[in-house]
C-alpha positions as CSV (number, residue, x, y, z in Angstrom):
1,A,85.8,87.4,87.9
2,T,88.1,90.6,86.6
3,F,86.8,93.8,85.6
4,Y,89.1,95.7,84.3
5,I,89.2,99.6,83.5
6,W,91.6,100.9,80.2
7,L,92.5,104.4,81.9
8,R,94.6,107.3,79.3
9,V,96.8,108.9,80.7
10,P,100.2,110.7,79.5
11,N,103.2,108.6,80.1
12,P,101.2,105.8,81.1
13,L,105.1,103.2,82.3
14,E,105.9,106.3,84.5
15,F,102.7,106.7,86.1
16,T,102.5,103.0,87.2
17,K,106.5,103.8,89.1
18,K,104.5,106.6,90.7
19,L,101.5,105.0,91.8
20,Y,103.2,102.4,93.4
21,R,106.2,103.6,94.9
22,D,103.5,107.0,95.5
23,F,100.6,105.5,96.9
24,N,100.7,102.1,96.9
25,V,98.5,100.6,94.2
26,K,100.1,98.4,92.1
27,V,98.5,99.2,87.4
28,L,100.0,97.8,84.5
29,P,100.6,100.1,81.6
30,G,98.8,99.4,78.3
31,E,101.6,99.1,75.9
32,F,102.0,95.1,78.1
33,L,99.3,94.1,78.0
34,A,99.3,94.1,74.0
35,R,101.3,93.5,70.4
36,D,102.2,96.3,68.1
37,D,99.8,95.9,65.5
38,K,100.2,95.4,61.2
39,D,101.6,98.8,61.0
40,G,103.3,98.5,64.4
41,I,100.8,100.8,66.9
42,N,100.5,98.8,70.5
43,P,97.1,99.6,71.4
44,G,97.6,99.6,74.9
45,K,100.7,102.4,74.6
46,E,99.1,105.3,76.5
47,F,96.8,103.5,78.5
48,I,97.3,101.8,82.5
49,R,95.4,99.3,83.0
50,I,93.3,99.1,86.7
51,A,92.5,95.9,87.8
52,L,89.5,95.8,90.0
53,V,90.0,92.3,92.0
54,E,89.3,94.1,95.7
55,D,86.9,93.9,98.1
56,E,84.7,97.1,97.5
57,K,85.9,99.1,100.1
58,K,90.1,98.9,98.9
59,T,88.8,99.4,95.5
60,A,86.5,102.3,96.4
61,S,90.2,103.1,99.2
62,A,93.3,102.6,95.7
63,L,90.1,104.7,92.8
64,A,90.8,107.5,95.4
65,R,94.4,107.3,95.5
66,I,94.5,106.0,91.6
67,K,92.1,110.3,91.0
68,E,94.7,112.0,94.3
69,A,97.8,110.8,92.1
70,L,96.0,112.5,88.3
71,S,96.1,116.3,89.9
């Protein structure tokens, strides 16, 4: 089973690139995982999705690097 964290960030696409380039962490911009609703709003637009799929040690390390990237 997989558990996901949807984290609100200022610029999800740029933050995703920064995480991969500078911190070796892969996430997805939320807007890639949702479609616009009837009002043209994408509910994932302001978020990144973090999949918690690794063991506890790797997950803790990745979350620490995400925290560092946010500061």
